[in-house]
C-alpha positions in Angstrom: 0.3 -42.6 -82.3 0.0 -40.4 -79.3 3.2 -39.3 -77.7 3.6 -38.5 -74.1 4.0 -34.9 -73.1 7.6 -35.5 -72.2 8.5 -37.1 -75.5 6.7 -34.1 -77.2 8.8 -31.8 -75.1 12.0 -33.6 -76.1 11.1 -33.5 -79.8 10.3 -29.8 -79.7 6.7 -30.5 -80.6 5.4 -29.0 -77.4 6.1 -25.4 -76.6 7.0 -24.4 -73.1 7.6 -20.7 -73.8 3.9 -19.7 -73.4 4.0 -21.1 -69.8 7.3 -19.3 -69.2 5.8 -16.0 -70.5 2.9 -16.4 -68.1 5.1 -17.0 -65.1 7.3 -14.0 -66.1 4.1 -11.9 -66.4 3.2 -12.6 -62.8 6.7 -12.0 -61.6 7.0 -8.8 -63.5 3.5 -7.6 -62.3 4.5 -8.2 -58.6 7.8 -6.4 -59.3 6.0 -3.4 -60.8 3.5 -3.1 -57.9 6.2 -3.5 -55.2 8.5 -1.0 -57.0 5.6 1.5 -57.3 4.8 1.2 -53.6 8.5 1.6 -52.6 8.8 4.6 -54.9 5.8 6.3 -53.3 7.0 5.6 -49.8 10.7 6.3 -50.1 11.1 9.0 -52.7 12.8 12.2 -51.5 10.3 14.6 -53.0 6.6 13.9 -52.3 5.4 14.9 -55.7 8.1 13.2 -57.7 7.8 9.8 -55.9 4.0 9.9 -56.1 4.0 10.5 -59.9 6.6 7.7 -60.6 4.9 5.3 -58.1 1.5 5.8 -59.5 2.8 5.4 -63.1 4.5 2.1 -62.0 1.3 0.8 -60.4 -1.1 1.9 -63.1 0.7 2.2 -66.4 3.4 -0.4 -65.8 1.1 -3.5 -65.5 -0.8 -2.4 -68.6 2.4 -2.0 -70.7 3.8 -5.2 -69.3 0.6 -7.1 -70.2 0.8 -5.8 -73.8 4.4 -7.0 -74.1 3.5 -10.4 -72.7 0.4 -10.7 -74.9 2.5 -10.0 -78.0 4.9 -12.8 -77.1 1.9 -15.2 -76.5 0.4 -14.2 -79.8 3.5 -15.4 -81.7 3.2 -18.8 -80.1 -0.6 -19.0 -80.7 0.0 -18.2 -84.4 2.5 -21.1 -84.4 -0.1 -23.4 -82.9 -2.7 -22.4 -85.5 -0.2 -22.9 -88.3 0.6 -26.4 -87.0 -3.2 -27.1 -86.9 -3.7 -25.9 -90.5 -0.7 -28.0 -91.7 -2.1 -31.1 -89.9 -5.6 -30.7 -91.2 -4.8 -29.6 -94.8 -4.6 -32.2 -97.6 -1.0 -31.8 -98.8 -1.7 -33.5 -102.1 -4.2 -30.8 -103.3 -2.5 -27.5 -103.7 -3.9 -24.3 -105.2 -2.1 -23.5 -108.5 
């Protein structure tokens, strides 16, 4: 029996966290880029602001992507384990 997406959501059979992580990634990316630009433009020392700003613009998104990918991997592992459980004959077990 196929359940609707909403009933799957209510029964905790459908995960919403991966979508939330993707949205948070884009919000965080925009925040990092804006913060980097603001740091470059408004820092009191030209060298200090430039280094911090460039780090926020280049290194920040890379690190943020790694963090978000790690969270997504956890949910993909969950989906794979659900698939394995669904497609495995529970009567025959390795002894």
